[in-house]
N, CA, C and O atoms as a MOPAC input file, in Angstrom:
PM7 MOZYME 1SCF
protein

 N     10.45800 1     2.81300 1    -3.82700 1
 C      9.11400 1     2.29900 1    -3.87300 1
 C      8.16400 1     3.48800 1    -4.02300 1
 O      8.37600 1     4.55100 1    -3.44000 1
 N      7.10900 1     3.28100 1    -4.82100 1
 C      6.19600 1     4.37900 1    -5.11100 1
 C      4.79900 1     3.85000 1    -5.38200 1
 O      4.60600 1     2.64700 1    -5.56000 1
 N      3.82700 1     4.75000 1    -5.41400 1
 C      2.46700 1     4.41500 1    -5.82900 1
 C      2.48100 1     4.42900 1    -7.35300 1
 O      2.93800 1     5.40000 1    -7.95700 1
 N      1.98300 1     3.35500 1    -7.98600 1
 C      2.14200 1     3.23800 1    -9.43600 1
 C      0.94700 1     3.72100 1   -10.24300 1
 O      1.06200 1     3.89600 1   -11.45600 1
 N     -0.20700 1     3.94400 1    -9.59800 1
 C     -1.37100 1     4.39100 1   -10.36300 1
 C     -2.39900 1     5.03300 1    -9.43700 1
 O     -2.30700 1     4.91900 1    -8.21500 1
 N     -3.37200 1     5.70600 1   -10.03100 1
 C     -4.46600 1     6.28500 1    -9.26300 1
 C     -4.21500 1     7.71400 1    -8.83900 1
 O     -3.35600 1     8.40100 1    -9.39200 1
 N     -4.97700 1     8.15300 1    -7.84900 1
 C     -4.94500 1     9.55200 1    -7.41700 1
 C     -3.62200 1     9.96900 1    -6.78100 1
 O     -3.30700 1    11.15900 1    -6.75300 1
 N     -2.84500 1     9.02000 1    -6.27200 1
 C     -1.56100 1     9.33600 1    -5.62800 1
 C     -0.37000 1     8.83900 1    -6.44400 1
 O      0.72300 1     8.66100 1    -5.90600 1
 N     -0.57900 1     8.61700 1    -7.73500 1
 C      0.46700 1     8.09200 1    -8.61500 1
 C      1.76100 1     8.90200 1    -8.47200 1
 O      1.75000 1    10.13300 1    -8.48800 1
 N      2.87600 1     8.17500 1    -8.33400 1
 C      4.18300 1     8.81100 1    -8.26100 1
 C      4.65700 1     9.14300 1    -6.85900 1
 O      5.83700 1     9.43900 1    -6.67600 1
 N      3.78000 1     9.10700 1    -5.85600 1
 C      4.21200 1     9.38900 1    -4.48000 1
 C      5.20500 1     8.32400 1    -4.02800 1
 O      4.96900 1     7.12700 1    -4.19000 1
 N      6.29600 1     8.77000 1    -3.47100 1
 C      7.29900 1     7.84600 1    -2.94200 1
 C      6.85900 1     7.36000 1    -1.56300 1
 O      6.29500 1     8.11300 1    -0.77000 1
 N      7.13200 1     6.08400 1    -1.29900 1
 C      6.78400 1     5.47800 1    -0.02100 1
 C      8.05200 1     5.02900 1     0.69200 1
 O      9.00900 1     4.56700 1     0.07200 1
 N      8.03100 1     5.17700 1     1.99800 1
 C      9.14700 1     4.77500 1     2.84600 1
 C      9.00900 1     3.27700 1     3.16100 1
 O      7.89300 1     2.76800 1     3.27000 1
 N     10.13000 1     2.58000 1     3.30400 1
 C     10.13800 1     1.16600 1     3.69800 1
 C     10.58200 1     1.04800 1     5.14400 1
 O     11.37900 1     1.86300 1     5.61000 1
 N     10.08000 1     0.04100 1     5.87100 1
 C     10.56300 1    -0.17200 1     7.23700 1
 C     12.04800 1    -0.51800 1     7.23000 1
 O     12.53200 1    -1.17800 1     6.31100 1
 N     12.76200 1    -0.07400 1     8.24800 1
 C     14.19300 1    -0.36700 1     8.35300 1
 C     14.39200 1    -1.80700 1     8.80900 1
 O     13.53700 1    -2.38300 1     9.48200 1
 N     15.51000 1    -2.36800 1     8.44000 1
 C     15.84100 1    -3.72500 1     8.85900 1
 C     15.61800 1    -4.73900 1     7.75300 1
 O     15.20200 1    -4.40300 1     6.64400 1
 N     15.90400 1    -5.97700 1     8.08200 1
 C     15.82700 1    -7.04500 1     7.09400 1
 C     14.55400 1    -7.88000 1     7.21800 1
 O     14.39500 1    -8.87000 1     6.50300 1
 N     13.64500 1    -7.49400 1     8.11500 1
 C     12.44000 1    -8.28700 1     8.34300 1
 C     11.39200 1    -8.12200 1     7.24700 1
 O     10.49500 1    -8.95600 1     7.12600 1
 N     11.48900 1    -7.07500 1     6.45700 1
 C     10.48100 1    -6.80500 1     5.42500 1
 C     11.13800 1    -6.67800 1     4.06600 1
 O     12.25400 1    -6.17800 1     3.93000 1
 N     10.41100 1    -7.14700 1     3.06900 1
 C     10.84500 1    -6.96300 1     1.68500 1
 C      9.69400 1    -6.30100 1     0.94300 1
 O      8.63600 1    -6.91100 1     0.79000 1
 N      9.87000 1    -5.08900 1     0.48400 1
 C      8.78300 1    -4.37700 1    -0.19300 1
 C      8.33000 1    -5.10100 1    -1.46300 1
 O      9.13500 1    -5.70400 1    -2.17400 1
 N      7.02600 1    -5.02800 1    -1.72900 1
 C      6.47300 1    -5.59700 1    -2.95800 1
 C      6.96800 1    -4.76500 1    -4.13700 1
 O      6.78200 1    -3.54800 1    -4.16400 1
 N      7.58500 1    -5.40500 1    -5.08800 1
 C      8.12900 1    -4.69900 1    -6.24600 1
 C      7.00300 1    -4.14100 1    -7.11000 1
 O      5.89600 1    -4.67800 1    -7.13400 1
 N      7.30600 1    -3.05500 1    -7.81800 1
 C      6.30900 1    -2.41000 1    -8.67600 1
 C      5.72100 1    -3.37100 1    -9.70100 1
 O      4.51600 1    -3.34600 1    -9.95300 1
 N      6.55100 1    -4.20800 1   -10.28700 1
 C      6.03000 1    -5.10600 1   -11.32700 1
 C      5.08400 1    -6.15400 1   -10.74400 1
 O      4.16800 1    -6.60600 1   -11.43100 1
 N      5.29300 1    -6.54600 1    -9.48400 1
 C      4.38200 1    -7.48400 1    -8.82300 1
 C      3.05100 1    -6.79200 1    -8.55300 1
 O      1.99000 1    -7.37700 1    -8.77100 1
 N      3.10500 1    -5.53700 1    -8.07600 1
 C      1.86100 1    -4.77900 1    -7.85400 1
 C      1.11000 1    -4.58700 1    -9.16400 1
 O     -0.11200 1    -4.73100 1    -9.20200 1
 N      1.82400 1    -4.26400 1   -10.23500 1
 C      1.17600 1    -4.08900 1   -11.54200 1
 C      0.47800 1    -5.37400 1   -11.97000 1
 O     -0.65000 1    -5.33100 1   -12.46000 1
 N      1.13300 1    -6.51100 1   -11.79100 1
 C      0.53400 1    -7.80100 1   -12.14900 1
 C     -0.71200 1    -8.07600 1   -11.31700 1
 O     -1.73000 1    -8.52300 1   -11.84600 1
 N     -0.63400 1    -7.81100 1   -10.01800 1
 C     -1.78200 1    -8.01000 1    -9.13400 1
 C     -2.98200 1    -7.19800 1    -9.60400 1
 O     -4.09000 1    -7.72600 1    -9.69900 1
 N     -2.77100 1    -5.93300 1    -9.89400 1
 C     -3.88500 1    -5.07100 1   -10.28900 1
 C     -4.36200 1    -5.35600 1   -11.71100 1
 O     -5.52600 1    -5.10400 1   -12.02300 1
 N     -3.50000 1    -5.87100 1   -12.57400 1
 C     -3.94300 1    -6.30100 1   -13.90200 1
 C     -4.87600 1    -7.50100 1   -13.78600 1
 O     -5.85500 1    -7.60100 1   -14.52600 1
 N     -4.57900 1    -8.40800 1   -12.86300 1
 C     -5.43000 1    -9.57800 1   -12.63600 1
 C     -6.76500 1    -9.15300 1   -12.02800 1
 O     -7.81700 1    -9.64300 1   -12.44000 1
 N     -6.72800 1    -8.24600 1   -11.05300 1
 C     -7.95500 1    -7.82600 1   -10.35800 1
 C     -8.84100 1    -6.92300 1   -11.21200 1
 O    -10.05900 1    -6.90600 1   -11.03200 1
 N     -8.25600 1    -6.18500 1   -12.12400 1
 C     -9.03500 1    -5.26700 1   -12.95800 1
 C     -9.39400 1    -4.00200 1   -12.19800 1
 O     -8.68100 1    -3.59300 1   -11.28200 1
 N    -10.51000 1    -3.38400 1   -12.58600 1
 C    -10.93300 1    -2.12700 1   -11.95800 1
 C    -11.31200 1    -2.33900 1   -10.49800 1
 O    -11.89300 1    -3.36100 1   -10.13500 1
 N    -10.97500 1    -1.35800 1    -9.66900 1
 C    -11.30300 1    -1.38900 1    -8.24700 1
 C    -12.57900 1    -0.58000 1    -8.04700 1
 O    -12.66000 1     0.57600 1    -8.46100 1
 N    -13.56600 1    -1.18900 1    -7.41400 1
 C    -14.83500 1    -0.50400 1    -7.17400 1
 C    -14.69000 1     0.47500 1    -6.01400 1
 O    -13.92100 1     0.23200 1    -5.08400 1
 N    -15.43300 1     1.58900 1    -6.07000 1
 C    -15.32200 1     2.63700 1    -5.04600 1
 C    -15.77400 1     2.17800 1    -3.66700 1
 O    -15.37000 1     2.76700 1    -2.66500 1
 N    -16.61100 1     1.12900 1    -3.59000 1
 C    -17.07800 1     0.66400 1    -2.28500 1
 C    -16.26000 1    -0.52700 1    -1.77100 1
 O    -16.67800 1    -1.20700 1    -0.83400 1
 N    -15.10400 1    -0.77700 1    -2.37900 1
 C    -14.24800 1    -1.90100 1    -1.98600 1
 C    -13.65800 1    -1.68900 1    -0.59700 1
 O    -13.22300 1    -0.59000 1    -0.25200 1
 N    -13.65000 1    -2.75700 1     0.18900 1
 C    -12.95000 1    -2.78500 1     1.47000 1
 C    -11.76600 1    -3.72500 1     1.29900 1
 O    -11.91000 1    -4.82400 1     0.76300 1
 N    -10.60000 1    -3.29500 1     1.75400 1
 C     -9.36600 1    -4.04700 1     1.52400 1
 C     -8.72600 1    -4.39800 1     2.85900 1
 O     -8.73600 1    -3.60200 1     3.79800 1
 N     -8.17100 1    -5.59900 1     2.92800 1
 C     -7.40900 1    -6.04600 1     4.08500 1
 C     -5.98300 1    -6.31100 1     3.60900 1
 O     -5.75300 1    -7.22000 1     2.81200 1
 N     -5.03400 1    -5.52600 1     4.09000 1
 C     -3.62400 1    -5.67200 1     3.71500 1
 C     -2.91300 1    -6.39000 1     4.86200 1
 O     -2.46000 1    -5.76100 1     5.81900 1
 N     -2.82400 1    -7.72200 1     4.74800 1
 C     -2.16900 1    -8.52900 1     5.78200 1
 C     -0.65600 1    -8.50600 1     5.59800 1
 O     -0.16100 1    -8.45400 1     4.47300 1
 N      0.07400 1    -8.54700 1     6.70900 1
 C      1.54000 1    -8.47700 1     6.67300 1
 C      1.95700 1    -7.25700 1     5.85800 1
 O      2.74900 1    -7.36400 1     4.92100 1
 N      1.42300 1    -6.11500 1     6.21900 1
 C      1.47900 1    -4.88500 1     5.42100 1
 C      2.88000 1    -4.35800 1     5.15400 1
 O      3.13200 1    -3.81600 1     4.07800 1
 N      3.78500 1    -4.50100 1     6.09100 1
 C      5.13900 1    -3.95700 1     5.88900 1
 C      5.11400 1    -2.45100 1     5.78000 1
 O      4.99800 1    -1.75900 1     6.79100 1
 N      5.22000 1    -1.93300 1     4.57800 1
 C      5.19400 1    -0.48300 1     4.35200 1
 C      3.78500 1     0.03400 1     4.07800 1
 O      3.54400 1     1.24100 1     4.10500 1
 N      2.85300 1    -0.88800 1     3.81300 1
 C      1.49100 1    -0.48500 1     3.45700 1
 C      1.32400 1    -0.18400 1     1.98200 1
 O      0.28500 1     0.33300 1     1.57200 1
 N      2.32900 1    -0.49800 1     1.17500 1
 C      2.30200 1    -0.09200 1    -0.23600 1
 C      1.15000 1    -0.70500 1    -1.02300 1
 O      0.57600 1    -0.04200 1    -1.88600 1
 N      0.80200 1    -1.96000 1    -0.74000 1
 C     -0.29500 1    -2.59600 1    -1.48500 1
 C     -1.62800 1    -1.96000 1    -1.10100 1
 O     -2.43500 1    -1.64200 1    -1.97500 1
 N     -1.86500 1    -1.77100 1     0.19200 1
 C     -3.10300 1    -1.13100 1     0.63700 1
 C     -3.22000 1     0.30100 1     0.15300 1
 O     -4.30100 1     0.73300 1    -0.24800 1
 N     -2.12900 1     1.03800 1     0.18600 1
 C     -2.13100 1     2.42500 1    -0.29200 1
 C     -2.40200 1     2.45500 1    -1.79400 1
 O     -3.07100 1     3.36200 1    -2.28900 1
 N     -1.88700 1     1.47500 1    -2.51200 1
 C     -2.17300 1     1.37400 1    -3.95400 1
 C     -3.67500 1     1.17100 1    -4.18500 1
 O     -4.25400 1     1.78300 1    -5.08300 1
 N     -4.30000 1     0.31400 1    -3.37500 1
 C     -5.75100 1     0.11900 1    -3.47300 1
 C     -6.48600 1     1.42900 1    -3.20800 1
 O     -7.39900 1     1.78800 1    -3.95200 1
 N     -6.09700 1     2.14100 1    -2.16000 1
 C     -6.74400 1     3.41800 1    -1.83800 1
 C     -6.55900 1     4.41800 1    -2.97100 1
 O     -7.49100 1     5.14000 1    -3.32400 1
 N     -5.37200 1     4.46200 1    -3.53400 1
 C     -5.08900 1     5.37800 1    -4.63200 1
 C     -5.96000 1     5.07600 1    -5.84800 1
 O     -6.29700 1     5.97300 1    -6.62100 1
 N     -6.31800 1     3.81200 1    -6.00800 1
 C     -7.13700 1     3.39600 1    -7.15200 1
 C     -8.62800 1     3.45900 1    -6.85900 1
 O     -9.44100 1     3.06600 1    -7.69600 1
 N     -9.00000 1     3.95400 1    -5.67200 1
 C    -10.40500 1     4.22100 1    -5.40600 1
 C    -11.09700 1     3.36900 1    -4.36900 1
 O    -12.30200 1     3.52500 1    -4.17800 1
 N    -10.39700 1     2.47000 1    -3.68600 1
 C    -11.04300 1     1.68200 1    -2.63700 1
 C    -11.56500 1     2.59000 1    -1.53500 1
 O    -10.98500 1     3.63800 1    -1.24900 1
 N    -12.65700 1     2.18000 1    -0.92600 1
 C    -13.29100 1     2.97200 1     0.13000 1
 C    -12.44700 1     2.96500 1     1.41100 1
 O    -12.21200 1     4.01500 1     2.00800 1
 N    -12.00000 1     1.79100 1     1.82300 1
 C    -11.24200 1     1.65100 1     3.07100 1
 C    -10.19900 1     0.55900 1     2.92300 1
 O    -10.32800 1    -0.33400 1     2.08600 1
 N     -9.16500 1     0.64500 1     3.74700 1
 C     -8.16500 1    -0.40900 1     3.82100 1
 C     -7.76200 1    -0.59000 1     5.27800 1
 O     -7.50900 1     0.38000 1     5.99200 1
 N     -7.70700 1    -1.84200 1     5.70300 1
 C     -7.24200 1    -2.18100 1     7.04300 1
 C     -5.85000 1    -2.78600 1     6.90600 1
 O     -5.65000 1    -3.74700 1     6.16200 1
 N     -4.89600 1    -2.21800 1     7.62600 1
 C     -3.50500 1    -2.65200 1     7.56800 1
 C     -3.20200 1    -3.48800 1     8.80700 1
 O     -3.44700 1    -3.04600 1     9.92900 1
 N     -2.66900 1    -4.69800 1     8.61000 1
 C     -2.35200 1    -5.60600 1     9.71200 1
 C     -0.87200 1    -5.97000 1     9.64200 1
 O     -0.39600 1    -6.46200 1     8.61900 1
 N     -0.15100 1    -5.72800 1    10.72900 1
 C      1.24700 1    -6.13100 1    10.82000 1
 C      1.60400 1    -6.23900 1    12.30100 1
 O      1.06100 1    -5.50400 1    13.12600 1
 N      2.51400 1    -7.15100 1    12.64100 1
 C      2.88300 1    -7.31900 1    14.04900 1
 C      4.16300 1    -6.57600 1    14.42900 1
 O      4.60800 1    -6.66100 1    15.57400 1
 N      4.74800 1    -5.86100 1    13.49900 1
 C      5.98400 1    -5.12100 1    13.76300 1
 C      5.66900 1    -3.65100 1    14.04200 1
 O      5.03100 1    -2.98000 1    13.23100 1
 N      6.11700 1    -3.16300 1    15.18400 1
 C      5.90800 1    -1.75600 1    15.53400 1
 C      6.57500 1    -0.84200 1    14.50600 1
 O      6.02800 1     0.20300 1    14.15300 1
 N      7.74100 1    -1.23100 1    14.03400 1
 C      8.44300 1    -0.45400 1    13.01200 1
 C      7.59300 1    -0.34400 1    11.73900 1
 O      7.49700 1     0.72900 1    11.14300 1
 N      6.98400 1    -1.45000 1    11.33300 1
 C      6.11900 1    -1.43300 1    10.14600 1
 C      4.89100 1    -0.56300 1    10.37200 1
 O      4.49500 1     0.19100 1     9.48300 1
 N      4.29400 1    -0.65900 1    11.53400 1
 C      3.09600 1     0.13400 1    11.83700 1
 C      3.41800 1     1.62700 1    11.77900 1
 O      2.63400 1     2.41300 1    11.24600 1
 N      4.56200 1     2.01200 1    12.32200 1
 C      4.98000 1     3.42100 1    12.25100 1
 C      5.21100 1     3.84700 1    10.80000 1
 O      4.84200 1     4.95400 1    10.40800 1
 N      5.81900 1     2.97200 1    10.00800 1
 C      6.07700 1     3.27500 1     8.59600 1
 C      4.77100 1     3.41400 1     7.82600 1
 O      4.63800 1     4.30700 1     6.98900 1
 N      3.81000 1     2.54200 1     8.09700 1
 C      2.49500 1     2.63200 1     7.44500 1
 C      1.84800 1     3.97100 1     7.77400 1
 O      1.31100 1     4.63800 1     6.88900 1
 N      1.89700 1     4.36500 1     9.04100 1
 C      1.34400 1     5.66400 1     9.44600 1
 C      2.01500 1     6.81500 1     8.71900 1
 O      1.35100 1     7.74500 1     8.26300 1
 N      3.33100 1     6.74800 1     8.61500 1
 C      4.08200 1     7.78500 1     7.89100 1
 C      3.64000 1     7.84200 1     6.42800 1
 O      3.39400 1     8.92100 1     5.89000 1
 N      3.54300 1     6.67500 1     5.79000 1
 C      3.16200 1     6.62700 1     4.37600 1
 C      1.72300 1     7.09100 1     4.15300 1
 O      1.43200 1     7.74100 1     3.14800 1
 N      0.83200 1     6.76600 1     5.07000 1
 C     -0.55400 1     7.24800 1     4.95000 1
 C     -0.60700 1     8.76700 1     5.08000 1
 O     -1.32600 1     9.43300 1     4.33600 1
 N      0.15400 1     9.31000 1     6.02300 1
 C      0.21300 1    10.77400 1     6.16600 1
 C      0.81900 1    11.42800 1     4.91700 1
 O      0.32200 1    12.44600 1     4.43600 1
 N      1.88800 1    10.83400 1     4.40600 1
 C      2.57800 1    11.40100 1     3.24000 1
 C      1.69500 1    11.40600 1     1.99500 1
 O      1.80900 1    12.29500 1     1.15200 1
 N      0.81300 1    10.40800 1     1.88200 1
 C     -0.08300 1    10.33400 1     0.72500 1
 C     -1.44800 1    10.95500 1     1.01800 1
 O     -2.33200 1    10.96600 1     0.16200 1
 N     -1.60800 1    11.47300 1     2.24000 1
 C     -2.83500 1    12.15700 1     2.67100 1
 C     -4.06900 1    11.25600 1     2.65800 1
 O     -5.15600 1    11.68200 1     2.26900 1
 N     -3.88800 1    10.00300 1     3.09000 1
 C     -5.02300 1     9.08800 1     3.28000 1
 C     -5.34800 1     9.01200 1     4.74700 1
 O     -6.27100 1     8.29900 1     5.13900 1

């Protein structure tokens, strides 16, 4: 799994361990962002059921101002923190 576009394009992202999460595939993220179009710099994003945080990190990479990550799994929250540190957000 990786960031597919923007300032952090190509950065690899870690996935939470276990079978509770299924990472959003790159082609699904590409379709989502093709539908949404350009991301405005003052955009605020809410990434619900974040898992690895890949969708929210993709928004940040494309210029969103802020992203709030919501997940009820401690493992996912730790993974999101790791991925944010790795991408320097």
